[in-house]
N, C-alpha and C positions, 0 to 999 in steps of 0.2 A: 092152151092153158099154161104151158111153160113160158111162153112169151109174156102173158099177162102177169104171171108170178114174178118174173124177172123185172118187169117194169115197175111193179109195186114195191119190190125190194129196193130197186135203184132210187125210186122216189123217196122212200123212207130214209135211206142213207143220205141222200142229198139234203133232205129237210133237217136231219139230225146235225149234219155238218154245219148248216147255216145257223142253226140255233146255238151252236157251241162257239160261234165266233165271239171272241172277247175283244175289249177295247185295245188290249196290249197287242193283239194280232194285227191291228191296224197301224202299229207303231214300230219303228226301228229300234233295235238294241244298240246303243252307242256307248263306247268307253273312251274317256278323255283323261290323259295324264297331265296334271297341272305343272306349272313351273317350279312349284315347291314340293313336288313328289307325291301328291295325293291323287288317287284314281277316282274319278267321278263317273259312275255308271248311270245312264239315264235312258228313258224311252223318248223317242222323238216322232212326232206326227208331222208328216210333210203333206201340205194341202194337195188335193187332187188337181191335176192339170197344172202343176207348178210351172210358172213362166219366169225365167230369170230376168226378163225385162221389166217385171213388176216388183213392187216393194210389198213385203208381207209383214204384218204384226207377229209378235211372238208372245205366247202365254206360258209362264213358268208356274207349275203347281207343286208345292212342297208337301210331302206326306207327314202324317202324324207319327208319334213315337211307337216303338214296339212292333213295327210291321215293315214290310217292304213296299217299295213304290209300285211294283207289279201287282201285288195283292190288293193294294188300295185302289189302283186304277181299275182292276177287274171286279172287285167285290164291293167297293164303296163309291163307285162312280166318280173317282177323283179327277178324271179327265173331262167331266161334264161341267157346264153345258158346252164347253169349247169344241168337243169332238163331234157333236151332233150334226147330222147332215144339214138341217135347216140353218144352223149357225154358220157352218162352213160355207154354205151357198151364199149367204149374205156378206160374211166377213171372212174370206179365206185367210187362214193364218197357221203358223207353226205352233206346236205344243211340246214343251219339254217337261218331263216328269222325272226328276233326278232321285237317286237313292242317296240318302244322307250318308256321307263318308265318316261321320263321327257321331257322338251321342246327341248333338244339338245342331240346329241350323243357326243358332245365335239368338240373342234377344230374351233369354230366360233370366228374369230378375233385372236388377238395376244395370243400366248401361255402363260398360267399361270404357266406351269411346273407341274401342278397337273392333274392327270387323272380324267376324269369326272365320275360321279356316274353311268351314263348309260354305259359307256365303262367298268367300273369295273363289272357291272352286267353281261355284255356279257362274259367277261373273266371267271367269276365264273361259269356261266352256261356251258361254254365249259369244264371247269375242271370237272364239274358234269357229262357231257357227256362222258368224258374220263373214268370215273368209270363204265359206263354202256355199252359202245361200244368199239370196237377195232379201235382206230384212229391212223393215221400216224401223229405224232406230228411234224414231219419235213415238213409237207405239209398242213398247214393251210393257207387259202386264204381269204382275207378280201376285200370287195367292197361295194360301195354304191353310191347313187344318191343325189346330192344337199346337203341337211342337212346330208345325209348319206355319201356323198363324203368327206365333211369336217370331219365327224366322222372317215372315213377311214384314212385320213391323221393324225388325232389325235391318232388313235390306233398305227400306225407304228412309230409315234414320241415317244409315251410313252412306247411302247413295241417293240423296234427295233429288239430284238432277238427272237420274238415270231412267226412272220408271214413269210411265204414263198414268198408271192406275194400280191400286192395291186392293186385294180382296181377302183380308184375314177372317178367320172363322174360329170361334171358341178359344180365343187367346187375346192377349193384350201386349202392349209395349211399355216403354219407359216414358211416363208423362212429363218428366223433367226435360225430355228431348222433343216436346210436342211441336216446337217451332220448326224443327227439321222434318219431323214426320208430316206436318201439315202441308208441306210443299208438294205432296203427292195426293191426288184424289183417293178417297177411301170408301169402300162399301164393306162394312163390318157386319157379320151375321153371328147370332148368339142365341142360345136357349135360355129361357127364364129360369129353368130348374138347374142350370149349370152355375152353381155358386151364386144364385140369385142374379145372374147376368152381370156379375161384378166387373169383369174386364170391359164389357161394352159400356157400362155406366161410367167407369173410370176414364176411359179414353175419350168418350164423347163429351164428358164434362170438362176435360182438359182442353179440348178444342174450343168449346164455348167460352171457357174462362179466358182464353187468349183471343177472343173476338172472331172466331171462325164459325160460319153459319152451319149448324148441324141439322139435318132432317132426320128426326126420329120416327121410326115406323114400327108398329106392332101388328102381329097377325096370330091367329090361333093355329097351332100345329095340327095337321091332319094325318100325316104319315110319319113313321119313325124308322122305316126300313126300306131297302130297295124293293123287296117283295110287295110291301104296302103301296109303294109308288106305282109299281107295275099294275097292281090290281085296280087302282083308281083310274089309271090311263085306259086299261082294258074295259072298264065300265063306261068310258066315254067322258070322264070328268076332265075339264079343261085345266091345263097346268096352272093358270092364274087363280082358278078356284081352289086348287090344292094349296098353293103357297101363300095366297093372300086371302084366306078365309077371315071374314070380319076384320079386314085390315083397316088400320087408322094411321095415316090417311088412306083413302081407298086406292085400289090398283090404278084406276084412271087418273087420280090426282098425282100419284107417284110417277106415272108415265109422263104426265105433263111436266112435272118437276125435272125429270131427267132431260126432256127435250129443251128445257130452259137452262140446262147446265148445272144441275145440282152436283156439288163437289164432294160432300161428306154425307153418306147415308148410313144410318145405324139401325139395323133391322133385328128386332127381338121376336123370337117365336115363343108365344105363350104356351107353356106346357112342354116345351122342348128341352132336351138335355144336351150334354156335351157332344155325343155322337150324332144324334138326330139333326142337330143344327147343320151339320155338314151335308147331310143328304138333302135337306131343303135348300141350302145355299147352292148346291151343285145342280139343282133343277129350277132355280129361280129364273123365270121366263123374261125378266127385265135386265138380268145381270150383264149379258153380252152386249145388249144395246147400250147400256151405260158405259161399260168398260171400253168399247171400241169408239165411243164418242170422245174419249180423252186423248190428249197428246202430251208428250213430255214437256214439262214446264208449267203444267197446270191448266192448259187450255182445253177447250171443248170444240169438237169439230162440227156439232150440229146444234149448238146453242142458239136459241132465238132471243132477240132483244125486244122487249115490249116497246113499241115506237112512241108511247106516251110517257115513258119514264126516262129519267137522266138526260133529258134534252136531246134525244136521238131522233126526233121527228124530222121529216123532210118538208121543206117549205120553199116556195118560189120556183123559178124556172132555171135554176142553176144547172148547167149541163157539163159533163166531163166524164173521164174514166180514171179509175184508181186500180192499179195492179201491183201485186207483190211477187217477188222472186227471190228466194233465199233470204238474205238480210237487206234487200233493197225494195223501196217503195217507189213506183213510177207513176206520175200523174200527168194527165193531159187534159186541158180544158180551155174554154174561151172565157177570158176574164171579163167580169162585169163591173169591176171596181179596181181602183189603184191599190186597194187594201184587201188582200185575201189571206185567210188564216187556214192552216192545216192543223187539225186536232185529232188525236188518237186516244180512244178510251178503252180500258180493259172491260171485261164483262161484269165487273162489279160497279162500273160507271165512273171509275177513277180516271182522271186525266193522266195519260202516260207520256204524251209528247205534244208539244205545241210549237208551230213554226209560222212566222209571219213572212209571207211571200211578197217579193217585189214584182208588181205587175203593172200593166197599162190597160185601161178599160177598152174592150173591143178587140184585143189582140189575143192570139193563141199563145198558150203557155205550156211548156213541157220541161219536166225536171225529174231527177231521181234523188232519193234521200236514203242515207244509211240508217238502218234500224238495229245495228248490232248490239246496242246497249239494252234493247228490250228482250224480255224472256219469250220463249215460244208460246204460242197460243193464239186465240182469236181476239181481234181488235175491231172496234167500230171506228171507221175513219169519217170524219166530218170536214168537208172542204167548203168553206163559205166566204161570201163577200162581206168583209168586216166582221165585227163581233156578233151582230144580230141580223145580218142581211140574208138573202136567199142562199140556200146551201144544198149540197148533195151529200148523201151518206151511203156508205157501203160497208160490208163486213169482209175482213181478210183473215186468212190463216197464216201466221208467221212461223216458219220452220227454218232452222239453220243448223 
């Protein structure tokens, strides 16, 4: 009987300990002293089975006002969806959750054109991390709630060539700086009852007014607290049915848009408020897929190009290979004409580069071309005989 009692007690203690594991327990406490004398404390998640021979993305999540980074990580799911096992298994990455060293991350009100001290501290700490870990500098993602949402817009305004994607929630930025802000893909989450969704409407309208394609999405809010989320999950409700109830466009349509490279998504939760929008954003089942599809410079790693749009169809028996390495494009093929053209299109279908090659019909051709003038991202390469003859197409990711 004593043995049975001891076993039951041990099991209860073990179960209680497991249930008390918090997200912050999975993260390291780090303190960094900047070159300008500010101390930035932050939580750092290091992916399981970290391998220094691999390159890992980094997600930075900025907390809201009046609270600590640790409390918001543990009680408001601030490290989600990034820290979830399923997300880490598919896209292993680092997570940084800093404590704001001042009253603001920057970006509150009209832009001054000067980067905030807190924003500079985050950037310096990231540079320090780059010296310690193997990070994929083409896939840094920034996000934040409320004060941190404004800080997110501030970061992509001040450092438009630094971030691969931005995920602001319940806050906006300076629309007068929209051309800088638009250089980074954005997924903005907001509640309709949070000042009638004013910040979302203002930022999305600014993008549209400057010719940027915005995908507007609405869904009905189902949960408004972590406890409510857990209750739905325990009942067996699928995450997409919680976050995308009565969604317009539908969950499936949005998923297809992401796979086609959607760059600006603005999601309004009908009935949601300032705080609940964060909870729903943090459990958005499509967010990680979208964010990790982006690369610095505005490119998309998994975008598919409709073969019957923009002239990207393959036609004829043109054979060859096209490969990219850093800023160089290498091509090898058997020429079918004395006149061969190399054309590169971005994912909007705009011609980014065109070269007329000097060839002889029936001979092998090999050459390399410098692409340093192009921005990072995906390109469709069209290699063809003359302007309208047989051609070969492929898709390359340019990183440098």
